[in-house]
VEXDREN-2710 file (C-alpha; in Angstrom, 1 decimal):
% VEXDREN-2710
k/r/px/py/pz
1/MET/-32.1/21.1/55.5
2/ARG/-35.6/20.5/53.5
3/SER/-33.6/21.0/50.1
4/TRP/-31.0/18.6/51.2
5/ARG/-33.7/16.0/52.0
6/ARG/-35.0/16.6/48.8
7/PHE/-31.8/16.1/47.2
8/THR/-31.1/12.8/48.9
9/THR/-34.5/11.4/48.3
10/PHE/-33.8/12.1/44.7
11/TRP/-30.7/10.3/44.4
12/VAL/-31.8/7.4/46.3
13/GLY/-35.1/7.1/44.3
14/LEU/-33.0/7.4/41.1
15/LEU/-30.5/4.9/42.2
16/PHE/-33.3/2.5/43.1
17/SER/-34.9/2.9/39.8
18/PHE/-31.7/2.1/38.0
19/SER/-31.2/-0.8/40.2
20/LEU/-34.6/-2.3/39.3
21/THR/-34.0/-1.5/35.5
22/GLY/-30.9/-3.3/35.6
23/LEU/-32.5/-6.4/36.7
24/LEU/-35.3/-6.0/34.1
25/VAL/-32.8/-5.5/31.3
26/HIS/-32.0/-9.3/30.7
27/PRO/-34.6/-11.8/31.5
28/SER/-31.9/-14.2/32.6
29/LEU/-31.3/-12.0/35.7
30/GLN/-33.9/-12.3/38.5
31/LEU/-34.1/-11.4/42.1
32/GLY/-32.7/-13.7/44.6
33/GLY/-29.6/-14.7/42.7
34/ALA/-31.3/-17.1/40.2
35/THR/-28.8/-17.9/37.7
36/PRO/-29.5/-19.2/34.0
37/ALA/-29.1/-23.0/33.4
38/ILE/-30.3/-25.1/30.5
39/ALA/-33.7/-26.4/31.2
40/GLN/-34.6/-28.0/27.9
41/ASN/-31.9/-31.1/28.0
42/ARG/-28.4/-31.8/27.3
43/VAL/-28.9/-32.0/23.7
44/GLN/-28.3/-28.0/23.5
45/LEU/-25.1/-28.4/25.0
46/ASP/-24.1/-31.3/22.6
47/GLN/-25.2/-29.1/19.6
48/ALA/-23.1/-26.1/21.2
49/TRP/-19.8/-27.7/21.7
50/ARG/-20.3/-29.5/18.0
51/SER/-21.0/-26.1/16.5
52/VAL/-17.8/-24.8/18.0
53/TYR/-15.7/-27.9/16.8
54/GLN/-17.5/-27.1/13.3
55/GLN/-16.5/-23.6/13.3
56/LEU/-13.2/-24.1/14.7
57/PRO/-11.4/-27.7/13.6
58/ASP/-8.3/-26.6/15.1
59/ILE/-9.3/-26.3/18.7
60/PRO/-8.1/-29.2/20.5
61/LYS/-10.6/-32.0/21.5
62/GLU/-8.9/-33.3/24.6
63/ASN/-11.3/-36.3/24.4
64/GLN/-8.8/-38.8/25.1
65/TYR/-9.9/-39.3/28.6
66/ILE/-11.2/-42.7/29.9
67/SER/-14.7/-43.0/31.3
68/ALA/-14.6/-44.4/35.0
69/GLU/-18.1/-46.1/34.2
70/THR/-17.2/-47.8/31.0
71/ASN/-13.4/-48.2/31.1
72/GLN/-13.4/-46.7/27.4
73/VAL/-12.5/-43.5/25.8
74/ASP/-15.5/-41.0/26.0
75/GLU/-15.0/-39.1/22.7
76/ASN/-17.8/-36.9/23.5
77/ASP/-16.5/-35.6/26.7
78/THR/-14.6/-32.7/24.7
79/LEU/-12.7/-29.5/25.9
80/VAL/-15.4/-27.2/24.7
81/GLY/-18.1/-29.3/26.3
82/ARG/-16.5/-29.1/29.7
83/LEU/-15.5/-25.4/29.1
84/ILE/-19.5/-24.9/28.5
85/ARG/-20.4/-26.8/31.6
86/TYR/-17.7/-24.9/33.7
87/HIS/-19.1/-21.5/32.3
88/LEU/-22.6/-22.3/32.7
89/TYR/-22.8/-24.7/35.9
90/GLU/-19.7/-23.9/38.0
91/LYS/-19.5/-20.2/37.3
92/GLN/-23.2/-19.6/36.4
93/ARG/-22.3/-17.2/33.7
94/PRO/-24.9/-16.4/31.0
95/PRO/-23.7/-17.7/27.7
96/PHE/-24.9/-14.6/25.5
97/PHE/-22.1/-12.0/26.0
98/ARG/-18.5/-12.3/24.9
99/LEU/-17.2/-10.9/28.2
100/ASP/-18.6/-13.6/30.1
101/TRP/-16.7/-16.2/28.1
102/LYS/-13.7/-14.0/28.3
103/LEU/-14.0/-14.2/32.1
104/THR/-14.3/-18.0/31.8
105/LEU/-11.1/-18.0/29.4
106/ALA/-9.4/-15.8/32.0
107/ASP/-9.9/-18.5/34.7
108/TYR/-8.4/-21.2/32.4
109/LEU/-5.4/-18.8/31.9
110/GLY/-4.9/-18.2/35.8
111/VAL/-5.7/-14.6/35.5
112/ASN/-9.2/-14.4/37.2
113/GLU/-10.8/-16.7/39.4
114/LEU/-9.2/-19.9/40.8
115/MET/-10.7/-23.1/39.3
116/GLU/-11.6/-25.8/41.9
117/PRO/-10.5/-29.5/40.3
118/THR/-12.6/-31.3/42.7
119/THR/-15.9/-29.5/40.9
120/TYR/-14.5/-29.3/37.3
121/PRO/-16.9/-30.8/35.0
122/SER/-16.2/-34.7/34.3
123/ALA/-13.6/-34.8/37.3
124/LYS/-15.7/-37.4/38.8
125/GLN/-17.0/-39.4/35.6
126/LEU/-13.4/-39.8/34.0
127/LYS/-10.6/-41.6/35.5
128/ILE/-8.2/-38.9/35.3
129/ASN/-9.4/-35.1/36.0
130/PRO/-9.1/-33.2/32.8
131/MET/-8.7/-29.8/34.4
132/GLU/-4.9/-29.7/34.0
133/GLY/-5.0/-30.9/30.4
134/ASP/-7.9/-28.3/29.6
135/ILE/-5.8/-25.6/31.2
136/ALA/-2.9/-26.4/29.3
137/ALA/-4.7/-26.7/26.0
138/ILE/-6.5/-23.3/26.5
139/LYS/-2.8/-21.7/27.4
140/ARG/-1.5/-23.1/24.0
141/LEU/-3.9/-21.2/22.0
142/ASN/-2.7/-17.8/20.8
143/ARG/-4.9/-14.6/21.1
144/ALA/-6.5/-14.9/17.6
145/GLN/-7.8/-18.4/18.4
146/ARG/-8.9/-17.4/21.7
147/ASN/-11.0/-14.6/20.2
148/ALA/-12.4/-17.0/17.5
149/LEU/-13.3/-19.4/20.5
150/VAL/-15.0/-16.6/22.3
151/GLN/-17.1/-15.8/19.1
152/ALA/-17.7/-19.0/18.3
153/LEU/-19.1/-19.9/21.8
154/THR/-21.2/-16.5/21.7
155/ASP/-22.6/-17.6/18.4
156/ALA/-23.4/-21.1/19.4
157/PHE/-25.9/-19.7/22.1
158/SER/-27.1/-16.9/20.1
159/SER/-30.1/-18.9/18.8
160/VAL/-31.0/-20.0/22.2
161/ARG/-33.5/-17.4/23.7
162/PRO/-33.2/-16.2/27.3
163/ALA/-36.6/-17.7/28.2
164/GLN/-35.2/-21.1/27.4
165/PHE/-32.9/-20.6/30.4
166/GLN/-34.3/-20.6/34.1
167/ASP/-33.3/-21.5/37.3
168/ASN/-33.6/-25.3/38.0
169/SER/-32.6/-25.4/41.4
170/PRO/-35.1/-27.3/43.8
171/THR/-35.8/-24.0/45.8
172/ALA/-36.5/-21.8/42.6
173/LYS/-40.0/-20.3/42.6
174/PRO/-41.6/-18.4/40.0
175/THR/-41.3/-14.8/41.0
176/ALA/-43.3/-11.9/39.5
177/THR/-41.2/-9.2/37.8
178/PRO/-41.2/-5.9/40.1
179/LYS/-42.5/-2.6/38.8
180/ALA/-40.4/0.5/39.9
181/PRO/-42.9/2.9/41.8
182/SER/-43.7/6.1/39.9
183/VAL/-42.0/9.1/41.3
184/LYS/-43.7/11.7/39.0
185/GLY/-45.4/14.8/40.2
186/PRO/-45.0/16.6/43.5
187/GLY/-44.6/14.5/46.2
188/GLY/-43.7/11.3/44.3
189/ALA/-40.5/10.8/46.0
190/ASP/-42.6/10.4/49.3
191/LEU/-43.4/6.8/48.0
192/LEU/-39.7/6.0/48.4
193/ARG/-39.6/6.8/52.2
194/PRO/-39.8/4.0/54.5
END
């Protein structure tokens, strides 16, 4: 019975340590479900989508939509700009990893999560919701173009350090980085008991 208890305590402690380590691996991941958001300003987003279009001029801009406010075509409201905002703000995915961008493209391709028209970026700022046009544009891209887009998006944010991202929600409070309890030596696992 006693050896079973030690065995269980060991594995619980190990899992606890791994879960804390996982939270500490990437600075943009914090306790409480805090998600990354650009804290600086919108200039970084503009630079990011412009950088993608410089690398990939064949990607459609989809910037023919009319602004609800000015009744003029908003040429700076592009497919890649909306895709970035969807990725960061709607899905709250970090911009540093190719896999996260692939998940976002999978949303557009209809094979991952459903996209909500009412919360899609620029849905309220443009006279026509651009979501359907953006989905169609992404679906027209071939696999090589989608892979190049994922790489260009990752590259656009590679110079941005995770420290520049923070949770800017009104309830966000600075949290101290938790330390895993030491379980070295005899009886160290007793620290994990309630």
